[in-house]
C-alpha positions as CSV (number, residue, x, y, z in Angstrom):
1,M,12.0,183.6,-64.8
2,S,9.6,183.1,-67.7
3,N,7.2,181.3,-65.5
4,P,4.2,183.9,-64.8
5,H,3.6,182.2,-61.4
6,W,6.8,182.4,-59.9
7,I,6.9,185.9,-61.1
8,Y,3.8,187.1,-59.3
9,T,4.5,185.1,-56.3
10,Q,8.1,186.4,-55.8
11,T,6.3,190.0,-56.6
12,I,3.7,189.6,-54.0
13,K,6.5,188.4,-51.3
14,T,8.8,191.4,-52.2
15,F,6.1,193.9,-51.5
16,A,3.9,192.6,-48.8
17,A,3.0,195.2,-45.9
18,G,3.5,192.7,-43.0
19,A,1.5,192.8,-39.6
20,E,4.2,195.1,-37.6
21,P,4.2,197.7,-36.8
22,G,0.5,197.5,-35.2
23,F,-2.6,199.3,-36.4
24,E,-2.3,201.9,-33.2
25,D,1.6,202.7,-34.1
26,P,1.6,206.6,-34.5
27,G,3.6,206.2,-37.5
28,E,1.3,203.5,-39.0
29,L,-1.9,205.8,-38.3
30,A,-0.3,208.9,-40.0
31,A,0.7,207.2,-42.9
32,T,-2.6,205.2,-43.6
33,W,-5.1,207.3,-41.9
34,G,-3.6,210.7,-42.0
35,K,-3.5,211.4,-38.2
36,V,-2.9,209.8,-35.1
37,W,-6.5,209.3,-34.4
38,G,-7.6,208.1,-30.9
39,I,-6.8,208.6,-26.9
40,D,-5.4,206.6,-24.3
41,N,-6.0,208.8,-21.4
42,D,-8.8,211.3,-20.0
43,V,-6.3,214.2,-19.1
44,G,-4.1,214.9,-21.9
45,R,-4.3,218.2,-24.0
46,I,-7.1,217.8,-26.3
47,R,-6.2,218.4,-29.8
48,E,-9.4,217.7,-31.6
49,I,-13.1,217.1,-30.3
50,L,-16.4,216.3,-31.8
51,M,-19.6,218.2,-30.9
52,H,-23.0,219.1,-31.6
53,R,-24.8,222.3,-31.8
54,P,-28.4,222.2,-30.3
55,G,-30.9,222.7,-32.9
56,P,-34.3,221.8,-34.7
57,E,-34.3,218.3,-32.8
58,M,-35.2,220.3,-29.7
59,G,-38.3,221.2,-31.1
60,V,-39.9,217.6,-30.2
61,V,-40.0,219.0,-26.7
62,D,-44.1,219.7,-26.3
63,P,-44.9,221.7,-23.2
64,S,-48.2,220.2,-23.2
65,K,-46.7,216.8,-22.5
66,R,-46.1,217.5,-18.6
67,L,-45.5,214.1,-16.7
68,A,-47.5,215.0,-13.5
69,E,-46.1,212.6,-11.1
70,I,-42.3,213.0,-12.5
71,G,-42.6,216.8,-12.6
72,S,-40.8,217.0,-16.1
73,F,-41.9,216.6,-19.7
74,G,-42.0,213.5,-22.0
75,D,-44.0,211.2,-24.2
76,P,-43.5,207.4,-23.3
77,A,-45.4,206.7,-26.8
78,V,-42.8,208.6,-28.8
79,G,-40.1,208.0,-26.4
80,W,-38.9,211.2,-25.9
81,Y,-38.2,213.1,-22.3
82,Y,-37.0,216.4,-20.9
83,Q,-35.5,216.3,-17.7
84,S,-36.7,219.7,-16.3
85,D,-39.9,221.4,-14.7
86,T,-39.7,224.3,-17.2
87,P,-39.5,224.0,-21.1
88,P,-36.2,224.7,-22.9
89,D,-34.8,228.1,-23.7
90,I,-33.4,227.1,-27.2
91,P,-31.7,230.4,-28.0
92,L,-30.0,230.3,-24.2
93,M,-29.0,226.8,-24.7
94,Q,-27.2,227.6,-28.2
95,A,-25.6,230.4,-26.5
96,Q,-24.3,228.7,-23.6
97,H,-22.9,225.9,-26.1
98,A,-21.3,228.4,-28.5
99,A,-19.6,230.0,-25.1
100,F,-18.3,226.3,-24.4
101,V,-17.0,226.0,-28.0
102,A,-15.5,229.3,-27.8
103,A,-13.7,228.3,-24.6
104,L,-12.1,225.0,-26.3
105,E,-11.1,226.9,-29.3
106,A,-9.5,229.4,-27.2
107,E,-7.3,226.5,-25.9
108,G,-6.5,225.7,-29.4
109,V,-8.9,222.8,-29.8
110,V,-10.3,222.1,-33.4
111,V,-13.9,221.5,-33.0
112,H,-15.7,219.2,-35.3
113,Y,-19.4,218.7,-35.8
114,V,-21.6,215.9,-36.4
115,D,-22.9,215.8,-39.9
116,G,-26.4,216.5,-40.3
117,E,-29.4,216.2,-37.9
118,A,-30.9,212.9,-36.3
119,G,-34.5,213.6,-36.5
120,N,-36.3,214.4,-32.9
121,R,-33.6,212.9,-31.1
122,L,-33.1,215.9,-28.7
123,K,-30.1,214.5,-27.0
124,Q,-28.0,214.6,-29.8
125,V,-25.9,217.5,-28.3
126,Y,-24.3,214.9,-26.0
127,T,-21.8,213.6,-28.4
128,R,-20.1,211.5,-25.7
129,D,-22.4,208.8,-25.8
130,P,-22.8,207.2,-29.4
131,L,-19.3,206.5,-29.4
132,I,-15.9,205.5,-27.4
133,M,-12.6,206.6,-28.7
134,V,-9.6,204.4,-27.8
135,K,-6.0,203.9,-29.3
136,G,-6.3,204.2,-33.0
137,G,-10.1,205.0,-33.3
138,A,-13.6,204.8,-32.5
139,I,-15.9,202.1,-31.3
140,I,-19.4,202.7,-32.1
141,C,-22.0,202.5,-29.5
142,R,-25.6,200.8,-29.3
143,M,-27.9,203.6,-27.3
144,G,-29.6,202.4,-24.6
145,A,-32.6,205.1,-24.8
146,R,-35.4,205.0,-27.6
147,I,-35.1,208.8,-28.2
148,R,-31.0,208.2,-28.9
149,R,-31.0,205.0,-31.1
150,G,-30.1,206.2,-34.5
151,E,-27.6,208.7,-33.6
152,E,-25.2,206.1,-34.3
153,L,-25.5,206.7,-38.3
154,A,-24.9,210.3,-37.9
155,I,-21.8,209.7,-35.8
156,T,-20.6,206.8,-38.3
157,R,-21.0,209.2,-41.3
158,T,-19.1,212.0,-39.5
159,L,-16.4,209.6,-38.6
160,G,-16.1,208.4,-42.1
161,R,-15.9,212.1,-43.4
162,L,-12.9,213.0,-41.0
163,G,-11.3,209.9,-41.8
164,V,-11.4,208.3,-38.1
165,P,-11.0,204.4,-38.0
166,I,-14.0,202.6,-36.9
167,L,-12.7,199.6,-34.9
168,R,-15.7,198.1,-33.6
169,T,-19.7,198.8,-33.7
170,I,-21.6,197.6,-30.8
171,N,-23.8,194.5,-32.1
172,G,-26.4,191.9,-31.2
173,T,-28.1,192.6,-27.8
174,G,-25.1,194.6,-26.5
175,V,-26.1,198.2,-25.2
176,M,-23.1,200.7,-24.6
177,E,-23.1,204.5,-24.0
178,G,-19.9,206.4,-24.2
179,G,-20.6,208.4,-21.2
180,S,-20.1,205.2,-19.0
181,F,-16.5,204.8,-20.2
182,A,-13.6,206.3,-18.6
183,W,-9.7,206.1,-18.8
184,L,-8.0,205.6,-15.8
185,N,-4.3,205.5,-17.4
186,A,-3.2,204.2,-20.6
187,R,-3.4,200.5,-19.5
188,T,-6.5,200.6,-17.8
189,C,-10.1,201.5,-18.5
190,A,-13.5,201.4,-16.8
191,I,-17.0,200.7,-17.6
192,G,-20.1,201.6,-15.6
193,V,-22.8,199.1,-16.0
194,G,-26.5,199.9,-15.5
195,V,-29.8,200.3,-16.8
196,R,-28.2,202.0,-20.0
197,V,-25.2,199.9,-20.4
198,N,-25.2,196.2,-20.4
199,R,-22.8,193.3,-19.5
200,D,-22.9,192.4,-23.2
201,G,-22.0,195.9,-24.7
202,A,-18.9,195.9,-22.1
203,E,-17.5,192.9,-23.1
204,Q,-17.7,194.0,-26.8
205,V,-15.4,196.9,-25.8
206,R,-13.3,194.9,-23.8
207,E,-12.5,192.6,-26.6
208,V,-11.2,195.8,-28.4
209,L,-9.2,196.9,-25.5
210,A,-7.5,193.4,-25.1
211,R,-6.0,193.4,-28.1
212,Q,-4.3,196.7,-27.2
213,G,-3.0,195.6,-23.8
214,V,-5.6,197.4,-21.9
215,E,-7.6,196.2,-18.7
216,L,-11.2,196.8,-18.2
217,L,-12.7,197.3,-15.1
218,I,-16.6,196.8,-14.6
219,V,-18.2,199.3,-12.2
220,D,-22.0,198.5,-11.2
221,L,-23.7,201.7,-11.0
222,V,-26.2,202.8,-8.4
223,G,-29.8,202.1,-8.7
224,Y,-30.9,204.0,-11.9
225,D,-27.6,205.9,-12.6
226,I,-27.2,206.0,-16.5
227,H,-23.3,206.5,-16.8
228,L,-20.2,206.7,-14.8
229,D,-19.3,210.3,-15.9
230,V,-22.2,211.6,-13.6
231,S,-20.0,210.3,-10.3
232,F,-16.5,210.1,-11.6
233,L,-14.0,212.2,-13.6
234,M,-10.2,212.0,-14.2
235,I,-8.8,215.2,-13.9
236,D,-4.9,215.1,-13.9
237,R,-2.8,212.3,-14.3
238,D,-3.3,210.6,-10.8
239,L,-6.1,212.6,-9.8
240,A,-10.0,212.3,-10.0
241,I,-13.0,214.0,-8.7
242,L,-16.0,211.8,-7.9
243,N,-19.3,211.8,-5.8
244,P,-18.6,208.6,-3.8
245,M,-22.3,208.4,-3.2
246,G,-22.7,207.2,-6.9
247,L,-19.9,204.6,-6.9
248,P,-19.1,201.2,-5.3
249,F,-16.5,200.9,-2.7
250,S,-15.0,198.4,-4.7
251,F,-14.1,200.9,-7.4
252,L,-12.4,203.1,-5.0
253,E,-10.3,200.4,-3.8
254,E,-9.4,200.0,-7.5
255,L,-8.5,203.4,-7.7
256,R,-6.4,203.4,-4.6
257,A,-4.8,200.3,-5.8
258,R,-3.8,202.0,-8.9
259,G,-2.0,205.0,-7.1
260,I,-5.2,207.3,-8.1
261,R,-6.0,209.8,-5.5
262,W,-9.5,211.6,-5.6
263,I,-11.4,214.7,-4.4
264,E,-14.6,214.2,-3.1
265,T,-17.6,217.0,-4.1
266,D,-19.3,218.5,-1.5
267,P,-23.3,217.7,-1.1
268,A,-23.7,221.4,-1.9
269,D,-21.9,221.6,-4.7
270,N,-24.0,221.4,-8.2
271,G,-24.0,218.0,-9.1
272,W,-22.9,218.6,-12.5
273,I,-19.2,219.6,-11.3
274,V,-18.2,215.9,-11.8
275,N,-19.2,216.1,-15.5
276,S,-16.5,218.9,-16.2
277,L,-13.9,218.3,-18.8
278,A,-10.1,218.1,-18.5
279,I,-8.7,219.9,-21.5
280,A,-4.9,219.2,-20.4
281,P,-3.3,217.6,-17.1
282,G,-4.9,219.5,-14.1
283,K,-6.6,221.8,-16.0
284,V,-10.4,221.8,-16.2
285,L,-13.4,223.4,-17.9
286,M,-16.4,223.5,-15.2
287,P,-19.8,224.4,-14.8
288,E,-20.9,227.0,-12.3
289,G,-22.0,225.9,-9.1
290,A,-19.1,224.7,-7.2
291,T,-18.7,225.4,-3.5
292,N,-15.4,227.1,-2.2
293,R,-14.6,224.0,-0.2
294,T,-14.3,222.0,-3.3
295,L,-12.6,224.8,-5.2
296,D,-10.1,225.1,-2.6
297,R,-9.2,221.2,-2.5
298,L,-8.9,221.4,-6.2
299,A,-6.5,224.4,-5.8
300,A,-4.4,222.6,-3.3
301,A,-4.0,219.8,-5.7
302,G,-2.5,222.0,-8.0
303,V,-5.7,222.1,-10.7
304,S,-6.7,225.2,-12.4
305,W,-10.3,225.6,-14.0
306,V,-12.4,228.1,-16.1
307,T,-15.9,228.3,-15.4
308,I,-18.7,227.9,-18.2
309,P,-22.2,228.8,-17.6
310,Y,-24.1,225.8,-18.8
311,A,-27.4,225.2,-16.8
312,E,-29.3,225.4,-19.7
313,V,-27.9,222.7,-21.6
314,Q,-27.9,221.0,-18.3
315,K,-31.5,220.8,-17.9
316,N,-31.6,218.5,-21.1
317,G,-29.6,215.7,-19.0
318,G,-26.0,216.1,-19.8
319,G,-23.1,218.7,-18.6
320,L,-20.0,219.5,-20.3
321,H,-18.1,216.3,-20.2
322,C,-21.3,214.6,-21.8
323,S,-21.5,217.3,-24.8
324,T,-17.9,216.3,-26.1
325,T,-15.9,213.3,-27.3
326,P,-12.1,214.2,-27.6
327,L,-10.8,212.5,-30.9
328,I,-7.3,213.1,-30.2
329,R,-5.4,213.7,-27.2
330,D,-1.9,214.1,-26.2
331,G,-0.5,211.2,-24.3
332,V,0.7,211.7,-20.7
């Protein structure tokens, strides 16, 4: 026992950590990272969530920069755009966002905010897009719009402060935004590929999911639709709300094969109804504007909802779902 090398190797052998249990094991996460970060579904009760209050970044909107042929505002030279025919009412936007936060906190959700500002990136309120939460942590995205690229840095710093593991950062020529990612169940996810998400980005997400035993479905979006969450949302364990005009029939077949039912929105609905937020199985926060026909279908399916006025925030190009990223959800 006087051989130093033998003593060293025996000590290392005795105290080696080993590979099991895996990184995503709840006990391993709690012991190493302080909490069981991550999600494996889109409907379990939300425990913690990431948001951003609309702030000084909205000042980039210049009412003199009217895009006459389109009818909205923007500056192609700089890269910002604002999808409305009237400039933003920033105090109203902030009030509606605050009411949304209050509704979440009333449900016991812990709300975290993104650290700092991201310059004039006026879409920063939509925290769904710069990251994807999977089992055990986050994937940092690579944004597909000029005005949004750079938000990734603030998100990475925020996750570091909170102690959320970062499992991957989309790199190379991959482009990925979280609004085009959805959990169908604990073993299946979907990514909508289109003008703001490419197959390179989707394949990089697939690599992370494959290690977790999760299947990824690729959904080809229609025309210039940017995200899957403008047409599809899980609202209960086996129930979705969707706009079939924004989805290929092949995806509907995939849902049916997995036993997922759906409620189709009515043409008279506010289009942002699909961009609601499931806060627990069968319990939804929803913007104003659903028709009685759609509400009757939801009620018949056992779904309850709370209505949140959100029209001013929606003018910037995103809804309730876009404005949140759950960091921790219960399993279902």
